[in-house]
N, C-alpha and C positions, 0 to 999 in steps of 0.2 A: 077550249080544251074539250076533248071528247068525254063522254060520261063515264067510260070505263077507266080512264085515267083518274077522273076525279073520285070515283068510288074506291079505286086502289089506294089513293092518297088518304082518304077518309078511314079506310080500314087500317092502314099502317099507323095513322095518328091515334086511332082508338087503341091499337095494340100497344103502342109506346106509352099511352096514358095508364092503362091497366098495369103494365110491367112496372111503371114508376110508382103507382099506388101500392103494389105488392111490396116493393123495396122499402117504401116509407113505413108501411104497416109492420114489417119485419124489424126495422130499426126501432120503431116505437115499442114493440113488444120486448125486445132486449133491453131497452132503457127502463121500461117499467119492471122488468124482472120476471116477466111471464115466460119468456123463451130463453133457455139456456144455450150458451154457445157450445158447439162440439168440442170435446176435449177439455171442457172446464173441470177444474179440480174440485168436484163436489161429491165425489164417490167416498163412500165410508169404508169400503174394503178394496184393497189393491195389493197386487203381487209386485213387491219391490225388486227382489233379486232371487236368483237360483244358482246353486253351485253343484255341479256334479262330483260326487265323491268317488264312485266307481260306476260300473255299467248298470247297477240297479238302484243305488241309493243317491238321494239329493238332499241338500240343505235348502230350505225355502224360507225366505224373509217375507212375511205378510204384514201388511199395515192395516190396522183396524182403528179408524179414527185418528187420534193422536198417538197411539201405542203401536209397537211392533212386536211380532212374536216370531220365534225361530222353530221351524218344524223339520223333522227328519222323515223323509218319505222314501217308500220303495222297498222296504224290508218286509218282514212278515206282518208287521202292522206299523202304522204311522205313529210318530211320537211328537208330542209338544215338548220341546227342550226348554222353553222358557219365554218369559215376557221381558222385552228390553225397555229401558227408561225412555 
C-alpha cells in the first residue's frame, strides 16, 4: 500500500477515535448531571400562555416555580391580577 493511503487511513481512524471519545464524554457528563439537556424543564420562570384582549392589552400567564400569576399588560401600566394556586 502506498504511504499516502496509509496516512489517510491513520488520520481517518484517529478522527473517528476522537469523535467517539467526545460522544462518550458527553454521555458521561449527562449521566453525572454535569451537562443538562437542551429543553430540560429546569427553568424557574416561564411564560405559559398569552391572550390578546384587544389591540393593546394582553393577559399573560407566567409560571414562577410551582406557582402561576396572571398579568394584564399593554395599558398605561401593567397590573398583577393575582396568583393562581
